[in-house]
N, C-alpha and C positions, 0 to 999 in steps of 0.2 A: 526374573523376567525383565531384567535390567533393557534389553535390546528393543524390547516392545513398550515398556513403560516407562524409558528413560530413568535415569540415574534418580531422579527425586520422587518421581511416581512409584519406583518398585522399593524406594524407601519408606516413603509414606504407608504404602502398603503392608509391609513387614512389621513397622513401628506399630501399627493399628492390629495387626496380629496378634500381638506379644503383650497388648492392654495398656499401651503408653497412652497419655491423653494427648491425642492427633484430632484437630479440628476433620469431621466428617468431608469425604469429598469424592472424587474420582476422576478417573484420568483420561485424556483423549489420545492415542495410542501413534508412536511415531510412525504406524502403517498408513494413518490418516493423513499426515505431515506430508510424506512421501505421495500420494494419492493426489494430494493437495496441488504440488509440483507437477504431477503427471498429467493433471486435469487442464493445466494454465492457471493456476492458483486460484481455481476455483473448491470450495469445500466439495466433497466427495458425496454423490447423492445418498441420503438417508442417515447421512452423519447429525444434522439438527434433530430430527426425530427421534435419534439417539440419546443424545445431549438431553432434550428436552424430557426424555423416560428417566433417564438418572436423575435429571432434578425433580421430579416430581418425589423419589425414593428418597433424596435429600430433604426435601421440604418434608416429608414425614416425620426424618429421624430427628429435624430440628424442631419440629412442629411450628414453621415460619412458611410462609410463602413467597415467592421470589415475584415481586411486583405489587405485593399487597399493602395499600396503604394503612394498616394499622399494625399488622406484625410483619414487618419485611424480613426476607430472607436476603442477608449481602453474601457473596463470594469476593473470593478473590481469583483471578485469573495467571497462571505462572507459564513458564516454560520450564520445559526438563531435559536437557539431553542426555543422551546415552552417555556419553563423556563430559564430565564436568567441566562447564564455562562459564567461572563465578562471571556475572555482571554485565554477559555480552549480548544477551535477548532479553525481551521487554517482560513486564510485569504489569498489572492491573488491579487494582486494590478497589475496597470498598462498591464495587459493580452490583447492581441493583436499585441504586439509588436516583431518585428522579423528583421534581417539585413537590409531588405526592408523599411518596415512600421517607422524605426526608421529615414531614412532620411527623409521621408516623414514628419514626425512631427516633425523634425529639420526645416524643409521647412515652415512648416503652421506655426508654432510657431516664426519662425526666433529666436528661442533658441535653437541651436544644444547642448550646455550643458546642458539644461535641459530635452532633450529627451533623451541623454544619461544616462543622470542620473535615468531617469525612467527605461531605458532599463535593465541597471546593478540591480535595486532592484527586476525587473520581475526575471530575471536569478537567482539571490539568493532566493527569495521567490518559485520560482517554484523549484530550485534545493532541498532545506530544506523541502519544504510541499508535495509536489507531488514524487521525488525522494528520500527521506528521507536522504539527507547529512547535517550531522550535522552543526550547525549554525556557529560554530566557525572556520570551516574552510575556510568559505568565508571571517569573519571578520579580519582572519589571512592575507589575501589576499589583504583586503582593506589596512590593516596595512601597509604590505610591499609596497603596492602602494603610500601612502600618503610620506612615509619614503623616497621611490626613486624619488619622484617628489618634497620633502620638500614642503610637504602642512600640515598645522597646524591645521584646520579642516576641513569637508565634505564641507562647503561651500566655501572654498577656492579652491578645485579640479577645473580642467579646461578641456574640453572637450576632449582634449588628454588624459588627467589621467584616465577619465570613460572608453575612448575607449581602454585603457591599459588595465582596471581591466576587461571588458568584455571579452576581448580574455583569460584573465588566468580563469576566473569564467568557459567559454566555457570549458576549459581544465580539471579545476577542476571536471565538470559534467561527461566528459567522463572519466576520472581515477577513479571514485568512482561507477557513475551509468552503466558505459558500454554501454552508451546511447548517441548520441549528443543531445542538447537543441533544441526542436522543433521548426522549420521554420513555419512549417501549424499552423495556427492559430486556426483552430476548432479541433484540437488534442488538442492543448492548452487547449481549452475550456472544452472538454470530461476529458481532465485526471487531470483538475481541480475541476472539479464536482468529480468525484469520490473520489479524494482528502478528501474534505470537508467531503463527506460522511462516509469516512473513519475516520475522525476524531474524529466522533460523539463516537467512540469506543477506542479512543488514552488512555494511561493510566492515563494522568493527568484529561480527561474529565469522565472516570470511578471514580475516587478517588473522584471527585466534586460530582458529584452526590450521589455518597454514603454518603459523610459530610453532604449534603444538603435534603438527602431524595429525589433526583429527579427520577420517573420512567424512567428504562433503555429502555423503548418500545415509549418513545414520538418521537426519532429523531429529526434530525434537517433539516430546511429547507437549501436551497441556494438561495441566494439573487445575481443576476446579474445585477450590474447596470453601467452607461456610466461613466468614469473617470471625475471627476473633479481635478483639481491640486492645491495644495497649495504650489509647490515649484517651479513654473516658474517666481521667483524674489520677491522681496522684497514687493509689492503691494498683495502678497498673504500669504497664510498662514493656520494652521488646530489647531484644541483647542478641549477642552472638556468644556461641561460649566454644573453644577449643579445650580438648580433653588433657591436652598438654601444652604447653607453652610451644607454638608453633614456630619460634624463633631461634628458641635456644635447645627446644628437647625436653625440658626440665616438666618431671611430672608433677604436676599444680595444674588447678583448674585456671584457665587462662580467658578473658574476655572482658566483654564492654558492655552496659545497660545503660538505658536511657528512660527514665519515669513518663508517664503521661505522652506516650509516643508511639508510632506506626515503623515498623520494620524499614522502610525504605529512607527513615529519618537517619539511621544508624549506619546503615551501606554506603548510602552518598555522602556522608561526611559532613552533611548540613548542619548539626549541633556534634560538640566534640563530648563523647559518652564519658560516662562513668567507670572506674575498674569495676571489675566484677563483684568484687569483696563488699563494695557499698551494698548490691543486694541481700547480702547477709545481715547488715545492720538495719536495713529499712523492712524486708522481708523474710526474716530467717527461715520461717517454715517452708515458705518458697523456692528459698536458697536450699535448703536441707534436700525437698526433694529434687531439685534440679543437679545438685551432687550426685545422688544414687543415680539418677536418670542416665547421667553422664557417664558413669562406670558402668552402667546396665549395657549401654550401648558399643563404648569401646571394647568391651568382653564379647559382646555379639558380634561385631564386626573386625573383631580383631586388627583393628589399627584405630589410632587417634581419631577423634571424629569432629567436625565443624558442625555445631548444632545451633538454628536460629529458634528462638521461643519467644512468646509472648505471655505477658501476665496479664489477664481478665480480673477485675474485681479480687486480687489476692489468689485468682485459680492459674496454675501452669500449664500452659499448652506449647508442645513442641511442634514445630513449623516444618521444621526439614532435619535431616541428619546427611552427611556425607564425609567420604574421609577428606581431612583437612588439608589445606594447600599448606605445605613446610619450606622451610630453607633446607637447604642441602647438611648443613650442620645437625639441625633437630631430626632430619628422616635418618640420618646415621645413627644418633644417640638414640631414638624410638624406636628403632628396630631392635638394636641390641638389649633395649631395655625391656622388651616385649617379649625377648627369647628368656633372658633374665627372670622374667616375671612368670615365665611358665605358660603363656598367651600365642605364642608363637613358636615352630622349631626353628633351629639353625636354616635350614633349606628353605622353608617361608620367610625367614627374613630377608636374605640374601635375595629372592626372586620379587620381594615388594619394592628393593631400591630401585629406584629410574634413573635411567642413565643421564636424563637432563640436572638431577643432583648432583651427581659427580661430577659433572662436569664443569659444575658450577662450585665446587666444593672448597676449592683453595681460596677462598676469596683472601684480596688482600686487605691489610688491617694497616690502620697507622701506626708507624715508627713512634714508640713512647719516650724515645730521646729528642723528638721535634719539638719545636717552640710552636704553640699553637696561640692564633689570633682569633678567638671564638666570638662568633658574632651574636649566637643566639641558642638554645636548646629547645629540643621538639624531643617527642615520643622516637624510642629506636625503633622502628615497625621491621626492618629489614636487615640483616648484618653486612659485614663488608665497608669499605670503606673507597669514596670515589674522589676524583678533581675534575673538573669540566667548568667549561665557561657557561654563565649564567644563561637559560633560555626560559622564555615564558609563555610559549605555546606549542603544543604538540606537532605541527607542522614544521616550524623553524627547527625544533629539535632534530626534525627528522631531515629536513634539507641541509644543516650543518653537519650531522653526521656522516650524510653523503659525500660531503666536501672533505673527510677526514678531520674535523673539529669533534672534539671529546666534548660533551656537552651534559649540564644538570638541569631537567627539566623542575622549573619553579612554578607551583599553581596553588592558588587557593584550595583547590582540592579537585584530585584528575576525576575522569568520568570515563566511561568505556570508551569513548569517541577519540580518547587520548594514548589511547593501547599503542598505535606507530610509534608516538613519540616517548613513551615509557622503554619501548623496545630500543630506539635508538640511541637512549640516553645511558650516560654511564651509572646516574643514579637518580633519584627523584626526593623533590621537597615539597612538603606542602605546610599553609598554615593553617588548614581547617583538617578535622576527621581525625578519627583514632586507629588503635592496632588493628583494627578489624573491617577500615574503610578500602573503599575501591584502591586506592593507590598502596595501601599495606599488601593486601591479599595478591595482586597482580604482579608487585616487584618482589615478593615471598617468592611466587610462582617461576618467575623469571629469573632467581637469583641476582636482582639488583640492588643496591645499597639504597635505604629510603628513609628518612625522617617527616614524619607526619605530626600535623597539631600543633605546628611550632608558631603558637598564637600571637607571639613578640613582635613577627613580621608583619609587616603591612605591606601588601603587595599592590602596588599601584600599576598598572599597564605592563610594561617594560621595565618594571626595575620594583624593586622591594627596600624597604627601609628597617633597620633593626636598631633600635634604640635614637641613636643622633646620628647613624650613618647610613649611605644609601649605597647599594649595590645595583647597577643597570646591567643592561642586557651586554653581554661579551664580556663583563668582568668574570674574572677566576674566582671559584669557589671551590670548599669541598665539605664531604659531609659524611661522617662516622654513625652508621646503620646500626653499631653494636652500643653507641651511648645516646644519640640523638643529639650530637653537637653540629653546629653549621659553623664553619670554620671559613675566615677569609684567605682567600690565595691559594695557591699552588702547595702542597704538602707533601712529605716524604710517606710512600706507603713499601709496606715489607710483604713479603710473602708470607701466607700462611703454612702451619706443619700439620701432618696428620695426629689426630688427636687419639686417645686410647679407645674410644669407640669404633672410629674408623680404623685401626688397628686389628682390633677384635672381628670387625668383620671382614678383614681383608685374608686375617688368618683360618677364616672359615671359609673364605672362595676359596683359598688355597689347598685347602683338605679337598675341594671338591672338584676342581676344574681339570680339566686336561691338558689343553693348550698352555703352553709355555709362553708367557709375556716380557719380552725382549724389548730396548728402546733404540731409536734412532740420534743419535748422541754425537756430534762433530767435535768436542772439546771436552777435558775434564771436569769442567765443572756441571756439566749438562750429565754426565756418566754420573758424577757422585750423586746430583740430584734425582738421578733415576733409578739409582740404587736404593736411597733413602726410601724410594715409594714401590720399592720390591721389584725392580726391572731383575731379569736373571741372566742378564748380558746387552750387547749391543748387537742389534740386528742388523744396524745400516749406520755405518760413519761414512760419512759424503766428504769424499778428501779434498776436493775442489774448493769447498768451504772454507778451506783452510789456506787458501792462497790470496785472499783479497784483502787482509790486513797492510797497514800501510808499510809496514819493513818487506813483506814478502813480494807485494804485488811487480812494483820494478825488476824483480828478478825473474820473475814469471815473464813480464814482458820482455825483459833480455833475452829471456829462452825462446820466444814467441819469434823476435826479429830477428835473431840469428839466422845468418847466410852459409855458414857452413856448419858440419858436426863438431867441430873442437867448440866454436863458439856456444854450441848448446850445449856441449859437455861441461863446460865451464859454468853456464849460469846452474844446471843440474845440481854440480858438485857445492854450489851455493846453497841451495835449497834442500839437500842430503841431510844436514844436521838438524836442520827445522823441522823437517816430517819426521825424523828419528826421535827428536822433543815430544812430538805431538802424539806419536802411538806410543812413547815411554806414560805419557799421560795417564792415555786410556787404560793402558794395562793394567797400572797401577790403580787407577779407579775401579777397575773391574777384576781385581785380583781373585782368580780361581774359574772367571764364567767367560763366557765366550765372545770375543770380541770381533765382528764382520766388517771388513775393511773393503770399500768399494772403490778399485781404482779410478784414475781421472775421468770425468764423463761429464765434462762442458764441451760447448762450440767454442774454440781459441778464442774467436774474438771476441766473447764475453770480456776477456781480460784486459781487451787494448779498449783506448778511447772511442768515441762517437764518430764515425766519418765527417758528419758536418761540421762536428766542433773542430776538427784536423784541419778542414778545408778553410775555415773562419779562420783559424791560425795563421794559416801560411796565406791568406790573403793580407790580414794586417803585417804580416813580414815582409810583406813585398812591398807594401807602402811605405814601411820603414826605409828597408834599401833604397829606393826612391828617394823620401828625404834626407836619408844619410849623403848619399851621392850630389844631392843639389847642396846642401848645406855644409858639405864637408866635415861630414860625421853627426852621430847623434847621441843625444847626453844619456848617459844610465838611467835618469831618473824615468826620462821620455818610453825607454824601454820597458822597464818593469812597471811602469803604468798603465801596458796594454796587458793583455789577460792571455799571453804567450808562455811558452814554455821559461823556465827557469833559467835569467842570463847567467853567463859564466864568463869570469875572465873581464880586465878592463878596458880591451877594446871594442868598442860598440859596433865597431863593422863588422869585424872578425864575429865578434857574440851573433849579429843577427845573421850572417851568413852561415854560422854552425846550426844555429836554431830551425834555420830553415832547411838544410840538409838532413838533420836528423830528422824534420817533419816529412820531408817528402818520402823518407826512408819507411816511415810509420804509415803514412798515408797507401803506397806502395801495398805495403803488408797487410793491411786491414782490407784493401780491396782484394787482394789475393787469397784472403781467409773468408769474404764474403758468400754468402751462399743462401740461395733462393728459398729456402727452407732447412734452417740451421738445426732445428729438432731433428730430422731424418738424414743430417750431412757427416760430417767426419768428426763425430764423436764416439764416446765410449770404446770398446774395443779395437774401433777403426783406426783412431789416434793411435792407441797403443803397437797396431800393425805395422802403419807406417813409419812412425816414431818412437820404434821400441824401447830406446834408452828414456823414455820417459816413464814408462811402466817398470824398467830395471831400476831406476835410481827409487822407485815409490816402493817396489818389494823389498830393495836392500834396507830402505829406513824401516819397514816393517820388520824382516828378523835380525839386524843390528840390536831394534829398541826392544825386540824380546829377548835377546842373549843378554842385553845387559840387565833387564829385569829379572830373568833367572838367576842372575848372578846375587841380586839383591834379595833374594828368596819369595820374589811375587811369583805367584803361579800363572801363566799365561796359556792361554788358547788361542792362538790368533786362525782368523778364517780370509783367508783373500777372495774378493767377489771380484769376478771379470764381468763387466757392463756392458750391456746392449748385444749380445750374443744374437746371431740370427742364423748361424750356421756351424756345424759343428767345429769346420777346421777351421773356424775362428778361434773356438774353444782349445783346440788341440796345439794351435801354434802359440796360445798366450802361456797353457798350462806349461808348456815345456820352457818358456821362458822363465815363468816362477818357480819351477822346480829347480832349474839350473842355478837361478840366484840363490834358492833356497840351501840346495847343496853346497855351495861355497861358502855361504855364511856359516849356517849349522853347523857343517863339517868343521869347519877349520876350529868351532867352539867346541865341538864334540858334545853338543847341549843333549840330543836325544829326542828334542822337541817335536812333538806331533802337530800336525798342522792341514788344515782343508783347503782344497781351492773348489770354489763353486762358481755359480755364474747366476745372472740376473737374468729371469724371465719376463723380458718385456715387449720382444716383437712375436707377432703372432706366429710366424714361422719357426720360433724357437719352442714353441708351445706346442707346437704340430709334429716337430721333430724330436720331442724330448725324448723318445727312447734312444736316438743314436748320441743325444747330449748327455744324456745321465751316464753314459759309461766312460766319459771322462769328467764328471762333476761329481762332486762329493756331497753338494747340496743345492738346491734350488730355492732363490729369495724371490717372488714374484712383484717385481714392481708394478703395483697394480695403475700409478700414476700414468705412466707411459703405454702400458697394455690397454689401458681403456682409452687412450688418445688414439693410438693405432689401430683397435679394434674398430670404434666409430669412426676414424677418420676427421675426428674432433682436433683443433688445435684449442688445448685448455684455455689459454689466455683469452684468445677469442670468440669461445664457444661461451664461455661464465659472463662475458663482458657483452655479448651483443644478441645471443638467440638463446642459449640453455635454459634462461629463468622463464622464459615465453612459453618453451616446450613444457617445463613441469608446471606453471601454472595453467597450460589449456588442455593438460594430461595427458600430452603426447608422449611422457617419460613419467613413469611413477615419481621418480627421484633424480635427484643430481648425478649421473654415474660417477664423479669425481669424489663424492662423500659417500655415497654408499654402493658397493660392488654389484654389478650390474649380472644380476646370478645366471639370466638366462643367454649371456652371449661373453662377456668377459670372463665369467665363472665360469661356464662350458669349457673355455680353454686351459683354465686353472685345472678342473676337475680332471681334464685328458690329460694335460700334461703331468699333473702328480701322479697319475693310473699308470700312463705309458712308462713314466721316470723309473717308479716303484718295480712296474715288470720287468726292467732291464738291471736294475740295482735295487733289490729290496729294501737295504739300511738307506735308502737316499732321504735326508731330510729336508723338508720342505715348508715352506711359511711365505708370509706376505710383509713386507717392509713398507709399502706405502703409506699414504696418510687415512686408508680404510682400515689401516691398524688399530684406530681408536676407536672406530665406529662399531656401536653394538650390532645391527644388522650384518654387516659384513663381520664382524667376529662370530656371530651367529653361522654364516656361510663356512667360515673357515672351519669353525670345528666340524660341520657336516661332511664339509669336503675330506676330512681326514689330515689337515694339516698340523705340523707339528707345533709351529709357534705364529706369534703375531709382534710385530714391532711397531710402535708408536711412538709418538714424542713423551718427554719425561713426564710433564703433568697430565698424561693421558693413561699412565701406566696403572692407577688403582681403577680408573674406569675398565681397563681392558681387563683386570683380574677379576672383577665382578661380574664383566658380559661375559667371561669364558665361564664363571661358575655359573651363571645363567643359562649359557647354553647346555651345559652339562646337563643342568638340572631339567630344561625343556626337553632338550633331544636325546638324551644318553647315548649310551655304546652303541646301539643298534643303528641308529641314523648316520652315527660316525662313521662307519667301517663301511657304508655303502659306497 
């Protein structure tokens, strides 16, 4: 009943059902939350009557009465969304205390200090959550009271200190909220329920839902439970326990404990807690019961659990359990362990893996050979390493990151309001808080390196001090989330490798999946890395990416500037051996696997300098000419001091004239190549048709490379892809060119090499006329980036920079169509083209090679559409392999065949 009761409410009910020690209570459903918003943020009619009836049942069970001066019932009011959102919504504890009931609690427990501590906590939480008063105002009053009474820590505060603070808190509420703290306990309860419902749409919750793609219409439940107290003395406490290590996945209890404290103390990072092992020494019977409960819950839910507990007078209470947030490494390790322990099947383990984990999986680590200047050490809260400039607040982190800077967010401790800064930062460093603090949990969930509880740091505004050394805002630091080290300066990082557990999981995925996973790679290094990650070939090699090197760009420019066919042939002859070497490297890296090479597809002007820069150079050279004529010559140093093309020769006047002539030629060519819309202009096969010698050179390089590699014993599977075909005649013309070159090169070598010629379907007309195009193609590769641009009529760069984010935020579009395939529009073109193409040619191979090939939802679409493969960047290959297996498990073959 998670959809109705929320995750927390459903788990509390289930734990109660199986007899675990859960404080009694009841749940106000997510339905009521949705009705609250539908009615203009007003509690639905009759809800408070139902709450009052449920409170009466709770009173009977506890033998206490809500608002009773002698035996008061106190409750907690907590949120509980369908999808776990730790720390994003609000909680109020100790509700039901007022000036009378606090005295009754003091007498009933014979502990006035405890009673007034609970009362001041309620007033502070109520003031912040219900009345919206900033927390720091209450913290300031607490600090003033401790100074006035000379209390070092909160545990030292006496009952007189708490009474004094309560009066200050009441005055604070009146001065800021213009209303007194309510003495009517049912008014407290009503306002608390409203506040928790309102917190569903607070800024941090909205931001968290956006990051984690949680639907806005789920709403939150409200869980009202009888209070149990961890702050009644040293035989009490509170803690958070993970049934396995959430950072490493190690099978061992992992958690923290604070004696004489309430739950918010440990989660908020106000005090640095003790490792859970200390509970075994201090309260061994409680620890043994907790360990048994942890194992029972893990087996019941078949997953690692995150358990919140309280110990009241040596009695254990379980306040919550949920599937624990974990790092990518831990997620993979735990999934494999649970299969090995017989708790999960292989298929269940695969379905448990989150794509966000795999996306984060290959964390960079510190190069062990690097010399490190270690400033301090804290707790290794979330693995991975990061380097960035130190910033000390979330807003600055977000602003600097948007400006392209890498930042490390440094805080005393993070709060839910800092989530946008955590997302923007490379990593997080805190001076307080433990391994289960807000910073640690959120960073782990986002795959960010995090070092917590670095108590030797002294943070002061926009700087921190470690020993005798000070780091100021903007200074470069590094953190190692695996060891807890804080390091001065920039450090060298190395890419991670596939762990044995991930290798096992990927092997299971390969047994299940039907979609093949290829890679997009433009050089041998990327090809080798992708093969290490399990790629089954290259689905897209973008040859234009091979031409931007400093040794090649001048040759390409010479080809473009050529005024005659002979000049262009001369430049192409220089490019031929370079291209051949490129393709040899790819064939060797993919020995025995297909290599799909897309022929040149950029607007040609991309290879030339910016027109405005050329005009500025021309103006400067004109000035030099005038200076030279007036003064009888220009010095070589004056010429070289100006940002013009490199000077040649000794005669400055001749040099200026030569440079000016060359610039004028470039300016003419750039202007002639300029297009109003270059993405729809002379690119792709249009370039090959107008200048066939360019594609001839590339085809010759491909087949010469293939022949050479075959002679070396390399198994070569070349596939030549013609880009941007919109009409069958374009493909016919280009296929004839490819086949002619292949016949010449392969015939000479008598290689017997089989090759394929296909096309990239990225123009809507090509999709619509697929039955004609398929007759002349061996494969279709859907270029979903361009197909999306042309189907929507969006220029990707302009759309993402100007309006697309607005569209997604305001629900005009369900998602960014350049990240996830638009199944209703672009997807229908893909389905139509595949069906029509295979009707004409049943053995036609079809796949996707745009960036969508590494997106889970898009991979599910490709599986359902019956495609043969997806192609993605090397580092997303493991993700695609698992997503393809999940698609097979979720959809099976029947859906795929439709």
